[in-house]
Structures are given as structure tokens and as C-alpha cells.
NUNU-589213 format. One line per 10 residues: their letters; for each residue x, y, z of N, C-alpha, C. Coordinates in nm, 2 decimals, decimal comma. Layout:
<rs>
a = X/Y/Z/X/Y/Z/X/Y/Z ~ ...
</rs>
This chain:
<rs>
miefvrrdit = -1,82/-2,42/0,06/-1,76/-2,35/0,18/-1,61/-2,43/0,21 ~ -1,63/-2,54/0,24/-1,48/-2,64/0,22/-1,38/-2,59/0,13 ~ -1,43/-2,58/0,00/-1,34/-2,57/-0,10/-1,27/-2,44/-0,08 ~ -1,36/-2,34/-0,08/-1,31/-2,19/-0,03/-1,22/-2,20/0,06 ~ -1,22/-2,26/0,18/-1,12/-2,25/0,27/-1,02/-2,33/0,24 ~ -1,00/-2,43/0,16/-0,90/-2,51/0,11/-0,83/-2,42/0,04 ~ -0,88/-2,35/-0,06/-0,80/-2,25/-0,16/-0,76/-2,13/-0,09 ~ -0,82/-2,09/0,01/-0,76/-1,98/0,11/-0,62/-2,01/0,20 ~ -0,63/-2,15/0,23/-0,50/-2,20/0,29/-0,40/-2,22/0,21 ~ -0,43/-2,28/0,08/-0,34/-2,27/-0,03/-0,26/-2,14/-0,05
kfrnamqshn = -0,35/-2,05/-0,06/-0,30/-1,89/-0,10/-0,20/-1,87/0,01 ~ -0,27/-1,88/0,15/-0,20/-1,84/0,25/-0,04/-1,90/0,28 ~ -0,04/-2,04/0,24/0,10/-2,11/0,24/0,18/-2,05/0,15 ~ 0,11/-2,04/0,01/0,21/-1,97/-0,08/0,26/-1,81/-0,06 ~ 0,18/-1,74/0,02/0,21/-1,61/0,07/0,32/-1,64/0,14 ~ 0,32/-1,72/0,25/0,44/-1,73/0,35/0,57/-1,77/0,31 ~ 0,57/-1,81/0,17/0,67/-1,84/0,11/0,75/-1,72/0,05 ~ 0,68/-1,59/0,07/0,71/-1,47/-0,03/0,84/-1,41/0,09 ~ 0,91/-1,35/0,03/1,02/-1,26/0,10/0,94/-1,15/0,18 ~ 0,83/-1,11/0,12/0,78/-0,99/0,18/0,67/-1,06/0,28
fpkfletaha = 0,66/-1,17/0,34/0,58/-1,21/0,43/0,61/-1,11/0,55 ~ 0,74/-1,10/0,60/0,77/-1,05/0,73/0,69/-0,90/0,71 ~ 0,73/-0,84/0,60/0,70/-0,69/0,59/0,51/-0,68/0,60 ~ 0,45/-0,83/0,54/0,31/-0,83/0,54/0,26/-0,84/0,69 ~ 0,35/-0,88/0,77/0,27/-0,94/0,92/0,31/-0,76/0,99 ~ 0,39/-0,72/0,95/0,44/-0,59/0,99/0,32/-0,50/0,97 ~ 0,29/-0,50/0,85/0,17/-0,42/0,79/0,03/-0,44/0,87 ~ 0,01/-0,58/0,86/-0,11/-0,61/0,94/-0,10/-0,58/1,08 ~ 0,02/-0,58/1,14/0,01/-0,55/1,32/-0,01/-0,38/1,32 ~ 0,04/-0,32/1,20/0,03/-0,18/1,20/-0,10/-0,12/1,19
mvrfthavel = -0,19/-0,20/1,10/-0,33/-0,17/1,09/-0,40/-0,20/1,20 ~ -0,37/-0,30/1,26/-0,43/-0,34/1,39/-0,42/-0,23/1,51 ~ -0,28/-0,18/1,50/-0,25/-0,06/1,60/-0,33/0,07/1,55 ~ -0,34/0,08/1,44/-0,42/0,23/1,38/-0,56/0,21/1,43 ~ -0,64/0,10/1,40/-0,76/0,08/1,44/-0,78/0,09/1,58 ~ -0,68/0,05/1,65/-0,71/0,07/1,80/-0,70/0,22/1,85 ~ -0,60/0,28/1,77/-0,58/0,42/1,81/-0,70/0,50/1,75 ~ -0,75/0,47/1,65/-0,87/0,54/1,61/-0,99/0,52/1,70 ~ -1,02/0,39/1,73/-1,12/0,36/1,85/-1,12/0,46/1,97 ~ -0,98/0,46/2,02/-0,95/0,54/2,13/-0,99/0,67/2,12
mflernipee = -0,94/0,73/1,99/-0,97/0,86/1,98/-1,11/0,91/1,96 ~ -1,19/0,83/1,90/-1,34/0,83/1,89/-1,41/0,85/2,03 ~ -1,35/0,73/2,11/-1,41/0,73/2,24/-1,36/0,82/2,38 ~ -1,25/0,86/2,36/-1,19/0,94/2,45/-1,15/1,09/2,42 ~ -1,16/1,14/2,31/-1,12/1,28/2,23/-1,27/1,34/2,21 ~ -1,28/1,46/2,23/-1,36/1,56/2,12/-1,27/1,60/1,98 ~ -1,31/1,54/1,89/-1,20/1,56/1,78/-1,29/1,67/1,69 ~ -1,20/1,78/1,67/-1,26/1,88/1,55/-1,28/1,84/1,40 ~ -1,40/1,88/1,36/-1,41/1,83/1,21/-1,30/1,82/1,10 ~ -1,23/1,93/1,11/-1,12/1,93/1,04/-1,01/1,83/1,06
dmeavrrsie = -0,98/1,79/1,18/-0,90/1,65/1,19/-0,95/1,53/1,17 ~ -1,09/1,52/1,18/-1,15/1,41/1,14/-1,14/1,39/1,00 ~ -1,15/1,52/0,92/-1,18/1,48/0,78/-1,03/1,47/0,72 ~ -0,93/1,50/0,79/-0,78/1,48/0,75/-0,76/1,35/0,79 ~ -0,81/1,27/0,87/-0,81/1,12/0,89/-0,86/1,05/0,80 ~ -0,97/1,10/0,76/-1,05/1,02/0,67/-0,97/1,05/0,52 ~ -0,94/1,16/0,48/-0,86/1,17/0,35/-0,73/1,08/0,36 ~ -0,65/1,08/0,47/-0,56/0,99/0,49/-0,60/0,85/0,46 ~ -0,68/0,81/0,51/-0,73/0,65/0,50/-0,78/0,63/0,37 ~ -0,83/0,73/0,31/-0,88/0,69/0,15/-0,75/0,72/0,08
nsldqvreiy = -0,66/0,81/0,08/-0,52/0,79/0,01/-0,46/0,67/0,02 ~ -0,46/0,60/0,16/-0,37/0,49/0,16/-0,44/0,39/0,07 ~ -0,58/0,38/0,08/-0,67/0,25/0,04/-0,65/0,29/-0,12 ~ -0,65/0,40/-0,20/-0,62/0,44/-0,31/-0,49/0,37/-0,37 ~ -0,41/0,38/-0,27/-0,27/0,34/-0,31/-0,26/0,19/-0,31 ~ -0,32/0,11/-0,22/-0,32/-0,02/-0,20/-0,42/-0,08/-0,34 ~ -0,51/-0,02/-0,38/-0,55/-0,05/-0,49/-0,48/-0,01/-0,63 ~ -0,41/0,08/-0,62/-0,33/0,12/-0,75/-0,21/0,00/-0,74 ~ -0,17/-0,05/-0,62/-0,05/-0,14/-0,61/-0,14/-0,28/-0,68 ~ -0,23/-0,30/-0,61/-0,28/-0,44/-0,63/-0,33/-0,44/-0,83
grtpkidkk = -0,36/-0,34/-0,87/-0,39/-0,32/-1,00/-0,27/-0,33/-1,09 ~ -0,18/-0,31/-1,05/-0,03/-0,29/-1,14/0,05/-0,41/-1,12 ~ 0,02/-0,48/-1,02/0,12/-0,60/-0,98/0,08/-0,75/-1,05 ~ 0,15/-0,83/-1,08/0,09/-0,95/-1,15/0,05/-1,02/-1,02 ~ -0,03/-1,13/-1,09/-0,11/-1,22/-0,98/-0,03/-1,32/-0,96 ~ -0,03/-1,41/-0,86/0,04/-1,51/-0,79/0,00/-1,63/-0,88 ~ 0,08/-1,71/-0,95/0,04/-1,83/-1,00/0,00/-1,93/-0,91 ~ -0,11/-2,02/-0,95/-0,16/-2,11/-0,88/-0,04/-2,23/-0,87 ~ -0,04/-2,30/-0,76/0,06/-2,41/-0,76/-0,02/-2,54/-0,74
</rs>
């Protein structure tokens, strides 16, 4: 377990050096805002089925895009 955490910290420190790190933080924050908005939608609104399906498809498309990018980009070398 300790070794897993050490590797994770090393990866995070390496990621912090990326020129894309600010964009990563912005993206992570947007995901938190999105999750909150979806929770509020479920708790406070009566959403039509077709709208729920549209949201689900949008999420699936985004996940497919992330997987595609992950699959075609080079892995970061360990230091």
C-alpha cells in the first residue's frame, strides 16, 4: 500500500510539471461542477426520459473521447 502511494505521489509531481496542469485543474473543477449540477437536477426536477437519455449519451460520448485520447497518446516516462 505504501509503495502504491509513493508511485502515485511521483506521478502527481511529474504531472504538476506539465504545461497542461492548469488545464487539468480547470477540467477537474468543471467535472465537480457537472456532478453537482446533475445531483441537483435529480433531486429537484422531474426530468423527462428523453432529456435523461440525452445527458447519458453526452456523458458516454465524453467518456469515449477520453478513452480515445488516452489510447493514442504516449505514456509519460518514469523518472
